[in-house]
Backbone of each chain as ProteinMPNN parsed JSONL, in Angstrom:
{"seq_chain_A": "XXXXXXXXXXXXXXXXXXXXXXXXXXXXXXXXXXXXXXXXXXXXXXXXXXXXXXXXXXXXXXXXXXXXXXXXXXXXXXXXXXXXXXXXXXXXXXXXXXXXXXXXXXXXXXXXXXX", "coords_chain_A": {"N_chain_A": [[0.813, -1.202, 0.0], [0.176, 2.375, -0.079], [0.871, 3.64, 2.229], [1.763, 3.241, 5.742], [-0.044, 0.75, 7.31], [-2.232, 0.063, 9.926], [-3.867, -2.268, 12.029], [-6.275, -3.517, 14.434], [-8.007, -0.304, 14.195], [-9.109, 0.544, 16.498], [-9.324, -1.013, 19.678], [-10.987, -2.673, 22.157], [-10.59, -4.379, 25.098], [-10.894, -6.95, 27.561], [-9.473, -6.906, 30.8], [-6.734, -9.043, 31.297], [-7.034, -10.529, 29.017], [-5.511, -11.581, 25.895], [-4.042, -9.624, 23.263], [-3.6, -8.841, 19.8], [-1.842, -6.775, 17.673], [-1.598, -5.371, 14.486], [0.717, -4.515, 11.896], [1.25, -3.226, 8.748], [3.892, -2.456, 6.881], [5.333, 0.122, 4.728], [5.919, -0.929, 1.442], [9.027, -2.412, 0.756], [10.39, -1.154, 2.756], [12.849, -1.611, 5.163], [13.182, -1.217, 7.823], [11.378, -1.258, 10.871], [9.336, 0.035, 13.382], [7.858, -0.101, 16.635], [5.862, 1.855, 18.74], [4.621, 3.216, 21.809], [2.073, 5.326, 22.946], [0.825, 7.411, 25.334], [-2.011, 9.454, 26.22], [-1.47, 12.681, 25.09], [1.206, 12.482, 25.525], [4.746, 11.706, 24.936], [6.513, 9.644, 22.518], [6.911, 6.357, 23.303], [9.414, 4.177, 22.931], [9.251, 0.844, 21.801], [10.046, -1.526, 20.255], [12.381, -2.431, 17.67], [12.89, -3.319, 14.391], [15.298, -4.206, 12.003], [15.982, -5.03, 8.914], [17.467, -8.174, 8.519], [18.612, -8.329, 10.942], [18.967, -9.034, 14.462], [16.165, -8.13, 16.401], [15.818, -5.021, 18.178], [14.844, -5.114, 21.294], [14.751, -3.578, 23.476], [12.962, -1.716, 24.502], [10.62, -2.934, 25.299], [8.172, -3.19, 27.767], [7.602, -5.273, 29.545], [7.638, -8.88, 30.021], [5.257, -9.594, 29.025], [4.865, -8.46, 26.654], [5.465, -8.852, 23.219], [6.878, -9.101, 19.92], [6.726, -9.795, 16.458], [8.162, -10.075, 13.215], [7.316, -11.066, 10.213], [8.805, -12.511, 7.414], [10.136, -10.196, 6.832], [8.307, -8.19, 6.497], [5.191, -7.714, 7.301], [4.267, -6.954, 10.657], [3.542, -8.095, 13.955], [2.372, -7.093, 17.044], [2.135, -8.393, 20.186], [0.287, -8.495, 23.129], [0.144, -10.01, 26.123], [-2.134, -11.169, 28.61], [-3.471, -8.674, 29.288], [-3.282, -5.52, 30.967], [-4.726, -2.733, 32.74], [-3.033, -0.551, 32.607], [-1.886, -0.874, 30.181], [-3.372, 0.407, 28.354], [-3.413, 2.573, 25.682], [-2.234, 4.388, 22.781], [-0.956, 2.56, 20.144], [1.641, 2.841, 18.017], [2.943, 2.267, 14.793], [5.798, 2.401, 12.726], [7.646, 2.75, 9.67], [10.683, 2.582, 7.729], [13.104, 3.134, 5.074], [15.507, 2.559, 6.149], [18.127, 3.063, 5.524], [21.478, 4.459, 5.684], [21.408, 7.121, 4.982], [18.767, 7.517, 4.761], [16.636, 7.6, 6.717], [14.119, 8.363, 7.309], [11.137, 8.011, 8.959], [7.886, 6.668, 8.534], [4.643, 6.903, 9.697], [1.912, 4.836, 10.82], [-1.668, 5.105, 11.426], [-2.143, 4.287, 13.923], [-3.151, 2.133, 16.66], [-5.693, 2.279, 18.892], [-5.764, 1.161, 22.048], [-7.823, -0.042, 24.537], [-8.108, -1.154, 27.735], [-10.331, -2.746, 29.738]], "CA_chain_A": [[0.0, 0.0, 0.0], [0.88, 3.632, -0.177], [1.338, 4.085, 3.527], [1.783, 2.238, 6.797], [-1.405, 0.405, 7.695], [-2.333, -0.632, 11.199], [-5.2, -2.767, 12.358], [-7.431, -2.658, 14.186], [-7.8, 1.091, 14.558], [-9.507, 0.611, 17.904], [-9.51, -2.316, 20.285], [-11.361, -2.689, 23.557], [-10.428, -5.74, 25.575], [-11.015, -7.113, 29.009], [-8.244, -7.179, 31.529], [-6.354, -10.442, 31.339], [-7.074, -11.112, 27.684], [-4.393, -11.298, 25.0], [-4.399, -8.876, 22.064], [-2.619, -8.78, 18.721], [-1.935, -5.579, 16.854], [-0.927, -5.659, 13.22], [1.288, -3.389, 11.149], [1.725, -3.475, 7.381], [4.753, -1.32, 6.562], [5.447, 0.496, 3.332], [6.657, -1.945, 0.699], [10.435, -2.108, 0.542], [11.009, -0.608, 3.97], [13.499, -2.676, 5.919], [13.13, -0.898, 9.25], [10.027, -1.145, 11.412], [9.32, 0.406, 14.801], [6.628, -0.011, 17.422], [5.892, 2.829, 19.827], [3.404, 3.353, 22.602], [1.863, 6.732, 23.289], [-0.308, 7.743, 26.195], [-2.655, 10.693, 25.806], [-0.72, 13.913, 25.267], [2.596, 12.2, 25.902], [5.677, 11.429, 23.863], [6.567, 8.31, 21.939], [7.683, 5.402, 24.091], [9.951, 3.14, 22.047], [9.026, -0.536, 22.235], [10.884, -2.51, 19.569], [12.898, -1.963, 16.384], [13.363, -4.352, 13.477], [16.095, -3.676, 10.904], [16.388, -6.09, 8.019], [17.587, -9.512, 9.094], [19.306, -8.247, 12.227], [18.158, -9.322, 15.652], [15.423, -6.93, 16.78], [16.127, -4.305, 19.413], [13.656, -5.26, 22.139], [15.083, -2.934, 24.745], [11.883, -0.885, 24.99], [9.447, -3.692, 25.733], [8.049, -2.916, 29.205], [7.55, -6.491, 30.351], [7.632, -10.087, 29.188], [3.924, -9.796, 28.43], [4.913, -7.84, 25.335], [6.357, -9.476, 22.243], [6.582, -8.699, 18.552], [7.353, -10.562, 15.393], [8.073, -9.516, 11.874], [7.407, -12.23, 9.347], [9.213, -12.275, 6.036], [10.636, -8.84, 6.657], [7.253, -7.257, 6.111], [4.154, -7.495, 8.316], [4.667, -7.17, 12.047], [2.473, -8.248, 14.935], [2.709, -6.826, 18.445], [1.237, -9.169, 21.033], [0.296, -8.185, 24.554], [-0.528, -11.086, 26.844], [-2.685, -10.868, 29.945], [-3.485, -7.214, 29.299], [-3.561, -4.768, 32.193], [-5.294, -1.421, 32.439], [-1.967, 0.389, 32.263], [-1.5, -1.079, 28.783], [-4.229, 1.264, 27.526], [-2.617, 3.613, 25.021], [-2.197, 4.254, 21.322], [0.239, 1.846, 19.698], [1.994, 3.348, 16.693], [3.944, 1.554, 14.017], [6.441, 3.224, 11.707], [8.633, 2.031, 8.874], [11.57, 3.415, 6.926], [14.025, 2.356, 4.252], [16.537, 2.082, 7.061], [19.466, 3.311, 5.043], [22.247, 5.411, 6.476], [20.972, 8.467, 4.642], [17.337, 7.45, 4.438], [16.085, 7.076, 7.955], [12.824, 8.983, 7.566], [10.123, 7.033, 9.339], [6.511, 7.007, 8.207], [3.801, 6.304, 10.717], [0.522, 4.478, 10.628], [-2.616, 5.9, 12.198], [-2.136, 3.811, 15.29], [-4.238, 1.334, 17.24], [-6.034, 2.732, 20.245], [-6.103, 0.009, 22.887], [-8.451, 0.253, 25.821], [-8.271, -2.347, 28.568], [-11.354, -2.44, 30.752]], "C_chain_A": [[0.844, 1.248, 0.0], [1.471, 4.066, 1.14], [1.391, 2.925, 4.496], [0.346, 2.009, 7.268], [-1.396, -0.367, 8.994], [-3.766, -1.097, 11.418], [-5.173, -3.533, 13.666], [-7.122, -1.209, 14.541], [-8.158, 1.324, 16.021], [-9.72, -0.8, 18.432], [-9.852, -2.127, 21.754], [-11.295, -4.14, 24.017], [-10.565, -5.785, 27.088], [-9.647, -7.399, 29.617], [-7.984, -8.674, 31.593], [-6.367, -11.134, 29.992], [-5.802, -10.776, 26.91], [-4.901, -10.503, 23.795], [-3.247, -8.937, 21.073], [-2.887, -7.546, 17.884], [-1.068, -5.794, 15.619], [-0.43, -4.389, 12.565], [1.756, -3.875, 9.79], [2.585, -2.29, 6.97], [4.69, -0.975, 5.079], [6.335, -0.527, 2.623], [8.096, -1.509, 0.456], [11.136, -1.523, 1.741], [11.575, -1.746, 4.817], [13.43, -2.446, 7.425], [11.681, -0.737, 9.696], [10.118, -0.92, 12.914], [7.918, 0.215, 15.36], [6.856, 0.983, 18.556], [4.559, 2.759, 20.575], [3.293, 4.816, 23.014], [0.624, 6.877, 24.152], [-0.788, 9.137, 25.825], [-1.784, 11.904, 26.119], [0.745, 13.722, 25.607], [3.464, 11.93, 24.684], [5.606, 9.994, 23.399], [7.479, 7.425, 22.788], [8.128, 4.277, 23.164], [9.705, 1.759, 22.638], [10.024, -1.491, 21.597], [11.224, -1.991, 18.178], [13.405, -3.162, 15.603], [14.149, -3.664, 12.356], [16.584, -4.856, 10.079], [16.383, -7.442, 8.702], [18.294, -9.508, 10.444], [18.378, -8.619, 13.361], [17.44, -8.048, 16.085], [15.927, -6.34, 18.087], [14.862, -4.297, 20.265], [13.785, -4.477, 23.436], [13.955, -2.09, 25.324], [10.659, -1.636, 25.481], [9.332, -3.611, 27.248], [7.999, -4.146, 30.089], [7.525, -7.698, 29.427], [6.239, -10.411, 28.664], [3.872, -9.259, 27.001], [5.886, -8.606, 24.441], [5.956, -8.997, 20.86], [7.339, -9.583, 17.596], [7.236, -9.788, 14.099], [8.335, -10.662, 10.909], [7.808, -11.821, 7.938], [9.7, -10.869, 5.772], [9.57, -7.831, 6.297], [6.303, -7.01, 7.28], [4.692, -7.784, 9.708], [3.427, -7.269, 12.93], [3.029, -7.984, 16.32], [1.672, -7.541, 19.294], [1.394, -8.736, 22.483], [-0.515, -9.282, 25.247], [-1.04, -10.584, 28.186], [-2.743, -9.354, 30.155], [-3.88, -6.658, 30.659], [-4.09, -3.387, 31.8], [-4.217, -0.414, 32.041], [-1.44, 0.189, 30.847], [-2.332, -0.206, 27.839], [-3.413, 2.431, 26.989], [-2.857, 3.488, 23.517], [-0.871, 3.595, 20.948], [0.487, 2.223, 18.243], [3.089, 2.496, 16.075], [4.516, 2.521, 12.984], [7.425, 2.374, 10.919], [9.494, 3.022, 8.107], [12.435, 2.512, 6.062], [15.185, 1.835, 5.084], [17.948, 2.285, 6.579], [20.175, 4.354, 5.884], [21.809, 6.851, 6.201], [19.494, 8.494, 4.294], [16.612, 6.866, 5.623], [14.689, 7.595, 8.237], [11.773, 7.917, 7.816], [8.74, 7.562, 9.014], [5.601, 6.204, 9.118], [2.451, 5.856, 10.184], [-0.358, 5.358, 11.505], [-2.693, 5.446, 13.645], [-3.324, 2.912, 15.618], [-4.479, 1.841, 18.648], [-6.524, 1.539, 21.038], [-6.672, 0.485, 24.209], [-8.675, -1.052, 26.558], [-9.225, -2.005, 29.698], [-11.438, -3.55, 31.798]], "O_chain_A": [[2.072, 1.189, 0.07], [2.47, 4.785, 1.168], [1.107, 1.781, 4.139], [-0.378, 2.953, 7.583], [-0.649, -1.333, 9.151], [-4.731, -0.425, 11.051], [-4.157, -4.145, 13.994], [-6.079, -0.926, 15.13], [-7.585, 2.184, 16.69], [-10.231, -1.671, 17.726], [-9.102, -1.501, 22.502], [-11.881, -5.023, 23.391], [-10.376, -4.788, 27.785], [-8.794, -8.049, 29.012], [-8.875, -9.468, 31.897], [-5.781, -12.204, 29.834], [-5.106, -9.813, 27.228], [-6.039, -10.678, 23.36], [-2.082, -9.066, 21.45], [-4.011, -7.304, 17.444], [0.04, -6.324, 15.697], [-1.054, -3.333, 12.656], [2.551, -4.809, 9.687], [2.049, -1.208, 6.73], [4.075, -1.687, 4.285], [7.372, -0.935, 3.146], [8.355, -0.39, 0.012], [12.361, -1.406, 1.743], [10.879, -2.707, 5.143], [13.603, -3.38, 8.208], [10.863, -0.153, 8.986], [10.871, -1.592, 13.619], [6.924, 0.353, 14.647], [7.883, 0.963, 19.234], [3.538, 2.313, 20.051], [4.28, 5.455, 23.378], [-0.48, 6.512, 23.749], [-0.064, 9.908, 25.195], [-1.407, 12.127, 27.269], [1.445, 14.678, 25.938], [2.985, 11.924, 23.55], [4.747, 9.225, 23.832], [8.662, 7.715, 22.963], [7.299, 3.512, 22.67], [9.923, 1.533, 23.828], [10.762, -2.185, 22.297], [10.47, -1.222, 17.583], [14.241, -3.925, 16.086], [13.705, -2.647, 11.823], [17.484, -5.588, 10.491], [15.421, -7.81, 9.377], [18.544, -10.567, 11.021], [17.156, -8.531, 13.237], [18.059, -6.984, 16.131], [16.395, -7.051, 18.976], [13.921, -3.555, 19.983], [13.022, -4.687, 24.378], [13.977, -1.772, 26.513], [9.744, -1.022, 26.029], [10.29, -3.93, 27.952], [8.325, -4.065, 31.274], [7.407, -7.562, 28.209], [6.057, -11.391, 27.942], [2.953, -9.565, 26.241], [6.988, -8.96, 24.86], [4.831, -8.543, 20.652], [8.439, -10.055, 17.883], [6.34, -8.965, 13.914], [9.456, -11.161, 10.812], [7.229, -10.908, 7.348], [9.683, -10.399, 4.635], [9.884, -6.732, 5.84], [6.586, -6.186, 8.15], [5.462, -8.721, 9.917], [2.41, -6.62, 12.685], [4.03, -8.575, 16.723], [0.471, -7.319, 19.139], [2.509, -8.628, 22.994], [-1.705, -9.454, 24.984], [-0.455, -9.697, 28.806], [-2.138, -8.824, 31.086], [-4.687, -7.234, 31.389], [-3.916, -2.941, 30.665], [-4.466, 0.475, 31.227], [-0.639, 0.989, 30.364], [-2.019, -0.1, 26.653], [-2.8, 3.179, 27.751], [-3.58, 2.606, 23.052], [0.196, 4.026, 21.386], [-0.335, 1.964, 17.363], [4.029, 2.068, 16.745], [3.796, 3.357, 12.438], [7.972, 1.4, 11.436], [9.086, 4.158, 7.866], [12.502, 1.3, 6.271], [15.774, 0.802, 4.769], [18.883, 1.736, 7.161], [19.556, 5.045, 6.693], [21.839, 7.695, 7.097], [19.03, 9.402, 3.605], [16.043, 5.777, 5.548], [14.124, 7.303, 9.291], [11.552, 7.035, 6.987], [8.453, 8.746, 9.193], [5.763, 4.995, 9.287], [1.92, 6.421, 9.227], [0.125, 6.23, 12.226], [-3.246, 6.145, 14.494], [-4.354, 2.935, 14.943], [-3.58, 1.833, 19.488], [-7.574, 0.97, 20.736], [-6.075, 1.307, 24.904], [-9.354, -1.949, 26.059], [-8.973, -1.108, 30.502], [-12.242, -3.464, 32.727]]}, "seq_chain_B": "XXXXXXXXXXXXXXXXXXXXXXXXXXXXXXXXXXXXXXXXXXXXXXXXXXXXXXXXXXXXXXXXXXXXXXXXXXXXXXXXXXXXXXXXXXXXXXXXXXXXXXXXXXXXXXXX", "coords_chain_B": {"N_chain_B": [[14.976, 4.412, 28.101], [17.282, 5.936, 25.741], [16.788, 9.393, 25.115], [16.154, 12.384, 23.272], [16.831, 15.747, 24.287], [14.297, 17.844, 24.323], [12.96, 21.07, 23.885], [10.823, 23.996, 24.138], [8.672, 22.265, 26.534], [6.01, 22.826, 26.227], [4.037, 25.296, 24.519], [2.276, 28.363, 24.403], [0.844, 30.479, 22.269], [0.097, 33.525, 20.441], [-1.828, 33.842, 17.494], [-0.009, 34.443, 14.538], [2.395, 34.957, 15.71], [5.903, 34.102, 15.896], [7.543, 30.929, 16.302], [9.829, 28.959, 18.138], [11.65, 26.004, 18.63], [13.741, 23.462, 20.077], [16.158, 20.776, 19.92], [18.481, 18.85, 21.73], [21.475, 16.907, 22.178], [23.776, 14.738, 23.838], [25.302, 13.221, 22.287], [26.793, 12.785, 19.023], [24.978, 13.294, 16.072], [23.831, 11.929, 12.956], [21.618, 12.451, 11.494], [18.775, 14.557, 11.567], [15.379, 14.829, 12.28], [12.185, 16.332, 11.936], [8.924, 16.193, 13.176], [5.331, 16.467, 13.038], [2.461, 15.998, 15.017], [-0.917, 15.592, 14.766], [-3.982, 15.619, 16.669], [-5.158, 12.348, 17.32], [-3.871, 11.245, 15.177], [-1.051, 9.699, 13.461], [2.422, 10.735, 13.815], [3.708, 13.075, 11.41], [6.134, 13.554, 8.96], [7.976, 16.557, 8.769], [10.373, 17.99, 8.129], [13.558, 16.914, 7.013], [16.935, 16.527, 7.88], [20.278, 16.171, 6.905], [22.891, 16.973, 6.956], [25.524, 18.586, 8.648], [25.055, 21.9, 9.691], [23.178, 22.347, 7.775], [20.397, 24.112, 6.52], [17.041, 24.132, 6.188], [13.963, 24.801, 4.589], [10.408, 24.583, 4.726], [7.796, 25.786, 3.539], [6.342, 27.82, 5.917], [7.966, 26.809, 7.802], [11.185, 26.309, 9.194], [14.168, 24.564, 9.572], [17.204, 23.652, 11.207], [20.3, 21.911, 11.119], [22.495, 21.548, 13.591], [25.874, 22.82, 13.758], [27.593, 21.534, 15.432], [26.612, 19.055, 15.394], [25.109, 18.126, 17.419], [22.71, 19.226, 17.953], [19.519, 20.645, 16.993], [17.194, 22.914, 15.532], [13.788, 24.037, 15.196], [11.872, 26.362, 13.521], [8.844, 28.169, 13.348], [7.184, 30.392, 11.427], [4.994, 33.205, 11.619], [2.592, 32.048, 12.915], [-0.35, 30.006, 12.618], [-3.745, 28.944, 13.342], [-3.947, 26.193, 12.606], [-1.473, 25.196, 13.088], [-1.396, 24.076, 15.498], [-0.561, 21.381, 17.627], [1.515, 18.506, 18.383], [4.952, 18.654, 18.302], [7.684, 16.792, 17.294], [11.124, 16.017, 17.64], [13.565, 13.958, 16.086], [16.32, 11.738, 15.766], [19.218, 10.219, 14.286], [21.879, 8.547, 15.597], [25.433, 8.978, 15.122], [27.304, 6.27, 13.815], [26.868, 2.67, 13.737], [24.347, 1.93, 14.562], [21.136, 2.351, 13.518], [18.795, 3.073, 14.639], [16.152, 5.287, 15.322], [16.184, 8.014, 17.569], [14.164, 9.735, 19.909], [12.745, 12.951, 20.776], [10.757, 14.24, 23.533], [8.71, 15.805, 22.726], [7.057, 18.878, 21.784], [4.373, 20.666, 22.761], [2.152, 22.607, 21.047], [0.073, 25.366, 21.281], [-2.172, 27.57, 19.757], [-3.539, 30.69, 19.965], [-6.265, 32.093, 18.417]], "CA_chain_B": [[15.822, 4.443, 26.928], [17.836, 7.245, 25.444], [15.908, 10.34, 24.475], [16.712, 13.699, 23.023], [16.315, 16.821, 25.146], [13.516, 18.745, 23.482], [12.357, 22.166, 24.64], [10.144, 23.818, 25.42], [7.737, 21.152, 26.594], [4.754, 23.336, 25.68], [4.031, 26.713, 24.176], [0.974, 28.969, 24.145], [1.182, 31.702, 21.553], [-0.955, 34.192, 19.684], [-1.754, 33.695, 16.041], [0.857, 35.441, 13.912], [3.717, 34.963, 16.345], [6.876, 33.093, 15.478], [7.772, 29.886, 17.3], [11.109, 28.272, 18.013], [11.856, 24.879, 19.522], [15.015, 22.841, 19.744], [16.539, 19.489, 20.491], [19.912, 18.7, 21.956], [21.934, 15.586, 22.565], [25.176, 14.657, 24.226], [25.964, 12.431, 21.249], [26.78, 13.304, 17.662], [23.935, 12.712, 15.245], [23.968, 12.008, 11.5], [20.33, 12.836, 10.914], [17.754, 15.16, 12.421], [14.059, 14.847, 11.656], [11.142, 17.025, 12.69], [7.597, 15.661, 12.901], [4.177, 17.071, 13.703], [1.384, 15.066, 15.266], [-2.247, 16.13, 15.042], [-4.749, 14.718, 17.55], [-5.73, 11.157, 16.713], [-3.122, 10.838, 13.992], [0.356, 9.414, 13.665], [3.296, 11.844, 13.441], [3.978, 13.256, 9.994], [7.431, 14.191, 8.765], [7.966, 17.928, 8.273], [11.666, 18.327, 7.546], [14.658, 15.986, 7.275], [18.242, 17.175, 7.774], [21.293, 15.122, 6.835], [24.24, 17.521, 6.885], [25.793, 19.607, 9.654], [24.926, 23.253, 9.184], [22.094, 22.436, 6.786], [19.22, 24.914, 6.867], [16.018, 23.723, 5.231], [12.645, 25.38, 4.808], [9.211, 23.933, 4.179], [6.769, 26.794, 3.774], [6.661, 28.698, 7.048], [8.836, 26.073, 8.725], [12.61, 26.271, 8.898], [14.907, 23.751, 10.54], [18.653, 23.631, 10.987], [21.147, 20.871, 11.689], [23.557, 22.29, 14.248], [27.205, 22.522, 13.253], [28.247, 20.58, 16.346], [25.899, 17.806, 15.154], [24.471, 17.686, 18.66], [21.459, 19.919, 18.178], [18.735, 21.078, 15.847], [16.041, 23.714, 15.918], [12.679, 24.209, 14.247], [11.166, 27.626, 13.641], [7.6, 28.343, 12.609], [6.933, 31.829, 11.317], [3.612, 33.665, 11.427], [1.779, 30.882, 13.254], [-1.784, 30.0, 12.33], [-4.399, 27.959, 14.219], [-3.714, 24.797, 12.224], [-0.143, 24.765, 13.551], [-1.588, 23.389, 16.781], [-0.223, 19.965, 17.616], [2.74, 18.164, 19.091], [6.1, 18.597, 17.402], [8.72, 15.892, 17.791], [12.382, 15.861, 16.934], [14.114, 12.599, 16.092], [17.632, 11.727, 15.136], [19.975, 8.977, 14.188], [23.231, 8.793, 16.076], [26.565, 8.515, 14.322], [27.645, 4.895, 14.143], [26.179, 1.626, 12.989], [22.965, 1.749, 15.001], [20.314, 3.28, 12.749], [17.531, 3.294, 15.312], [15.849, 6.678, 15.604], [16.01, 8.455, 18.955], [13.113, 10.749, 19.867], [12.459, 13.886, 21.848], [9.456, 14.005, 24.177], [7.691, 16.581, 22.058], [6.67, 20.236, 22.171], [2.957, 20.849, 22.499], [1.928, 23.99, 20.63], [-1.299, 25.873, 21.253], [-2.214, 28.869, 19.1], [-4.771, 31.442, 20.205], [-6.603, 32.866, 17.211]], "C_chain_B": [[16.318, 5.839, 26.643], [16.808, 8.117, 24.747], [16.661, 11.627, 24.239], [16.086, 14.692, 23.986], [15.607, 17.832, 24.26], [12.879, 19.817, 24.351], [11.838, 23.238, 23.697], [9.189, 22.632, 25.377], [6.391, 21.565, 26.005], [4.87, 24.83, 25.427], [2.602, 27.164, 23.918], [1.242, 30.32, 23.501], [-0.052, 32.279, 20.878], [-0.741, 33.936, 18.195], [-0.893, 34.814, 15.467], [2.254, 35.5, 14.506], [4.611, 33.886, 15.736], [7.154, 32.144, 16.653], [9.153, 29.276, 17.068], [11.199, 27.162, 19.038], [13.151, 24.183, 19.126], [15.193, 21.504, 20.436], [18.04, 19.421, 20.636], [20.224, 17.286, 22.404], [23.377, 15.675, 23.021], [25.988, 13.879, 23.198], [25.895, 13.146, 19.911], [25.736, 12.559, 16.84], [24.243, 12.9, 13.759], [22.731, 12.572, 10.823], [19.475, 13.501, 11.975], [16.461, 15.221, 11.63], [13.097, 15.602, 12.554], [9.78, 16.539, 12.214], [6.542, 16.51, 13.599], [3.097, 16.005, 13.854], [0.102, 15.821, 15.586], [-3.001, 15.145, 15.925], [-5.338, 13.552, 16.782], [-5.012, 10.651, 15.478], [-1.719, 10.393, 14.385], [1.19, 10.628, 13.291], [3.581, 11.867, 11.944], [5.285, 14.02, 9.844], [7.274, 15.576, 8.167], [9.243, 18.226, 7.49], [12.683, 17.274, 7.959], [15.976, 16.704, 6.989], [19.328, 16.112, 7.849], [22.723, 15.644, 6.895], [24.411, 18.617, 7.918], [25.762, 20.986, 9.016], [23.77, 23.439, 8.209], [20.912, 23.22, 7.337], [18.18, 24.64, 5.795], [14.681, 24.32, 5.597], [11.573, 24.557, 4.114], [8.049, 24.864, 4.47], [7.188, 27.725, 4.892], [7.591, 28.032, 8.069], [10.281, 26.117, 8.246], [13.292, 25.446, 9.981], [16.384, 23.778, 10.185], [19.3, 22.489, 11.741], [22.346, 21.59, 12.294], [24.944, 21.863, 13.792], [27.978, 21.592, 14.174], [27.688, 19.175, 16.158], [25.239, 17.255, 16.41], [23.158, 18.42, 18.916], [20.786, 20.298, 16.862], [17.615, 21.966, 16.362], [15.009, 23.731, 14.795], [12.029, 25.547, 14.543], [9.908, 27.588, 12.804], [7.323, 29.837, 12.58], [5.444, 32.078, 11.108], [2.614, 32.544, 11.685], [0.3, 31.105, 12.941], [-2.431, 28.898, 13.18], [-4.109, 26.503, 13.868], [-2.301, 24.319, 12.559], [-0.23, 24.03, 14.884], [-1.259, 21.906, 16.645], [1.009, 19.718, 18.467], [3.853, 17.992, 18.059], [7.177, 17.743, 18.056], [9.989, 16.043, 16.957], [12.802, 14.401, 17.042], [15.456, 12.65, 15.394], [18.229, 10.351, 15.116], [21.412, 9.279, 14.584], [24.277, 8.343, 15.065], [26.936, 7.11, 14.77], [26.777, 3.926, 13.374], [24.715, 1.45, 13.378], [22.079, 2.801, 14.337], [18.981, 3.573, 13.428], [17.341, 4.78, 15.596], [15.655, 6.896, 17.095], [15.075, 9.656, 18.933], [13.167, 11.712, 21.043], [11.069, 13.611, 22.401], [8.351, 14.883, 23.613], [7.502, 17.972, 22.645], [5.218, 20.408, 21.782], [2.708, 22.321, 22.209], [0.436, 24.302, 20.609], [-1.261, 27.284, 20.678], [-3.57, 29.519, 19.364], [-5.09, 32.305, 18.995], [-6.855, 34.333, 17.525]], "O_chain_B": [[15.839, 6.812, 27.226], [16.051, 7.647, 23.897], [17.656, 11.927, 24.898], [14.958, 14.508, 24.444], [16.25, 18.588, 23.532], [12.328, 19.526, 25.413], [12.343, 23.386, 22.584], [8.931, 22.067, 24.314], [5.713, 20.762, 25.365], [5.684, 25.527, 26.033], [1.815, 26.449, 23.297], [1.81, 31.209, 24.136], [-1.09, 31.627, 20.759], [0.389, 33.832, 17.718], [-1.023, 35.976, 15.853], [3.181, 36.026, 13.89], [4.144, 32.909, 15.151], [7.019, 32.51, 17.821], [9.581, 29.102, 15.927], [10.856, 27.367, 20.202], [13.606, 24.297, 17.988], [14.491, 21.157, 21.386], [18.782, 19.881, 19.768], [19.373, 16.57, 22.931], [24.108, 16.585, 22.63], [27.218, 13.882, 23.237], [25.042, 14.008, 19.698], [25.633, 11.335, 16.914], [24.839, 13.9, 13.358], [22.8, 13.102, 9.715], [19.445, 13.073, 13.129], [16.447, 15.613, 10.463], [13.181, 15.523, 13.78], [9.51, 16.479, 11.014], [6.809, 17.174, 14.601], [2.851, 15.215, 12.943], [0.04, 16.588, 16.546], [-2.689, 13.954, 15.925], [-5.944, 13.733, 15.725], [-5.487, 9.734, 14.808], [-1.253, 10.669, 15.491], [0.727, 11.476, 12.528], [3.68, 10.824, 11.297], [5.51, 15.019, 10.526], [6.546, 15.766, 7.193], [9.195, 18.659, 6.338], [12.68, 16.8, 9.095], [16.11, 17.399, 5.982], [19.314, 15.258, 8.736], [23.67, 14.857, 6.887], [23.548, 19.484, 8.056], [26.35, 21.219, 7.96], [23.426, 24.568, 7.858], [20.486, 23.015, 8.474], [18.422, 24.893, 4.615], [14.301, 24.348, 6.767], [11.797, 23.932, 3.078], [7.396, 24.756, 5.508], [8.25, 28.345, 4.834], [7.952, 28.638, 9.078], [10.563, 25.983, 7.055], [13.017, 25.619, 11.168], [16.76, 23.909, 9.02], [18.899, 22.146, 12.853], [23.136, 22.186, 11.561], [25.17, 20.695, 13.477], [28.921, 20.931, 13.739], [28.23, 18.211, 16.701], [24.859, 16.086, 16.47], [22.556, 18.258, 19.977], [21.391, 20.275, 15.79], [17.141, 21.796, 17.486], [15.311, 23.48, 13.629], [11.675, 25.832, 15.687], [9.896, 27.051, 11.697], [7.239, 30.47, 13.633], [4.737, 31.272, 10.504], [1.879, 32.138, 10.784], [-0.215, 32.222, 12.994], [-1.734, 28.016, 13.682], [-4.035, 25.662, 14.763], [-1.974, 23.153, 12.334], [0.747, 23.434, 15.34], [-1.637, 21.262, 15.667], [1.484, 20.605, 19.176], [3.699, 17.273, 17.072], [7.533, 17.945, 19.217], [9.936, 16.18, 15.734], [12.429, 13.704, 17.986], [15.695, 13.501, 14.537], [17.801, 9.445, 15.831], [22.073, 10.137, 13.999], [24.037, 7.445, 14.258], [26.89, 6.796, 15.959], [26.04, 4.315, 12.469], [23.931, 0.886, 12.614], [22.25, 3.998, 14.566], [18.129, 4.251, 12.853], [18.265, 5.451, 16.056], [15.048, 6.081, 17.789], [15.173, 10.504, 18.046], [13.573, 11.352, 22.148], [10.297, 12.848, 21.82], [7.185, 14.728, 23.978], [7.749, 18.212, 23.827], [4.869, 20.306, 20.606], [3.018, 23.182, 23.032], [-0.354, 23.587, 19.994], [-0.42, 28.096, 21.063], [-4.615, 28.962, 19.027], [-4.286, 33.146, 18.593], [-7.15, 35.116, 16.622]]}, "name": "protein", "num_of_chains": 2, "seq": "XXXXXXXXXXXXXXXXXXXXXXXXXXXXXXXXXXXXXXXXXXXXXXXXXXXXXXXXXXXXXXXXXXXXXXXXXXXXXXXXXXXXXXXXXXXXXXXXXXXXXXXXXXXXXXXXXXXXXXXXXXXXXXXXXXXXXXXXXXXXXXXXXXXXXXXXXXXXXXXXXXXXXXXXXXXXXXXXXXXXXXXXXXXXXXXXXXXXXXXXXXXXXXXXXXXXXXXXXXXXXXXXXXX"}
């Protein structure tokens, strides 16, 4: 597609349930990021995929969070046993990932509400 | 995790005023990017800077890559109500790690 696509756009889940958030990056982009953003706050880095390199998972807040990127394209962020503090907007971004082409393009985000 | 020092955190200005915000780092950066985020949307790239000293304009927006490679600023001239939003700086450090590092954002409010 022309841009980064995230689904679902909104997700309401009960505390304790698992959720999966999907990101379709721009075709050809080798770098993919996941961020979490609380209302009116900055971007909290979660995980970074770059080509075939091992992902940088240093931002994942707990072992309930995990992410995969299959075939270097689509990525899924999974949150297990959701808690109310997981409620936020989850943003995905992708870029070509080159040394001089690091511009990241964002999706619209998934708004997660844990009740 | 590492973050850039972005200031000010928020600004309240009158329509027509000029705005300036900046980001600094203790590390040398190869790239500086400036983004704007409207409510309910993902951040959108405004200006990308790749060379120390580079000064780039995009309409009423002007950004510069500091010559020390440790800072960047964004200026908005003659602000209008639609400039309201959160502005983020981001950069890529010198070295092999290409992960973008982000500032915490500057929230801009414009009084018409």
